[in-house]
Residue, then its C-alpha position, 0 to 999 in steps of 0.5 A: m500500500r502506498i504511503i501518501p502524505a498530504i500538504d494542504i495549501i492556503d496562501g502558499k503555506c502548509v496548513r491543516l483544517s478540521k472537517g474542511n472548515f477554514n475557520t479551524k486553519i492551523i499553519y504548520n509550515d510557511n514553506p511547503l517545499d521544506v515539508a515535501k523534502s522531509f517526506e522525500d528524505h524518509g523514502i516517501e515517493y508520493l505526495h497529496l497536494i491540495d490547493l485549498d484556495g483553489a477549492k474555495t474559489g473554484k480555480i487553481v491558485n497555488h500552482k506555483v507551489l506545485e511547480t516548486i515541489a515538482t521541480k525540486t523533489n522527485l515526489k510523484i504528486d497528485f494535485g487537486g483543488g479548483i480544477k474546473t476546466s481543461g485549462d486547469v488540467k493543463i496548468a496542473f500537468n504543466s506545473g508537474a502534477n503526475q495525477i489530478t483529482g476531480g471531485s466537484i467537477a465529477v459531480k457537476d459535469a460528469e461528461k467533462f470529467i469522463k472526457w478527461i479520463e479518456r483524453f489523459g488516461a485513467e492512470k492520470m485521473i483520480l476520482g475524488a469521492d469525499f462524503n458526509p456519513y449518515e445512518t441511511g448512507a453517505k452523500i458526496a460533498i462538493s465545492g470545497w466541502k461547503k455543499e452537499s450533492q444528491e449523489d450517494l457514495l457507492p453508486f457514484i463510485f460504481n458509475y465511474l468504475q464503469n467509465k474506466i476510472s482506476y484511482v478513487v480517493c475517498t475522504d470521510i469529511s466527519k473524520d478529516g483532521m479529527l484523529t479519530g481513526p479511518s472509516f474501515d467499514v466504509y472502505k470495506q463496503i466500497l471494495e466489496h461492492c466494486n471489486t467483484e469477479e464480475n467487474t473486470n475493472h477494479i478500483k484502486l482505493i485510497a483511504s483518507g481522513g481520520i488516520s490517527e496512529f500507525d497501527e491503522i495503516p496495515k489494517l487498511a492495507e489488509l482491507g485492500c486499500e491501494g494507498v493511504i493519505i496521512g495528514k494531521a497525524i504526521y504534523e501532530d507527531r502521532i505518526s513519525l516519518k521514521q515509522l513510515e520509512n520503516y514500513i516502506i522499507s519492509k514492503 
């Protein structure tokens, strides 16, 4: 399972939010490049980079941060936040992104997002399936998590599975930044629903939200998750980079 640390950007700085609420912003580092280099120094190969300004405004804002990290490290970067047009996609890729994540656009304009999958390839596109959980199910959230769509989580993912998507990052918004543990049951349900013998195209599920301690990582791997995004647990020293380095080496 891939280890994917997260860097969220506001005003060019490395921050973390709780449940996507901008009023909970904590600045952890003024220089995201320093953070990215520290990840790379511990054998980490991947980075989840989110432009929170872009997510809020609906257009890419912090592509220069992406470009700096991409040119000064060897990290493979997936980038999201504010990607709404084909021009935004080009900016992200030209700035050094290896993959881009489409969340709101995948809900608001599925036809466009499917065309991106066809044009750039399923390996380049990640479906952002960020959800609010309820007793009766889960609904996909959009617009920087400020709005809730009418899309149900499982059908939403399954529909894109039929449209050749490979990578899906799934964040439980109620857990994001809360250090309360990931949504094991939801991830298990997704994998059981989508990765069946009848479906020749299986998703590569990336778990995100709530990671609080190292022991949760092998449990997610055992479930069948392809990757895990870790944010606040690193910044709050709940999981050390040395632990992650040893995990990567052991695999």
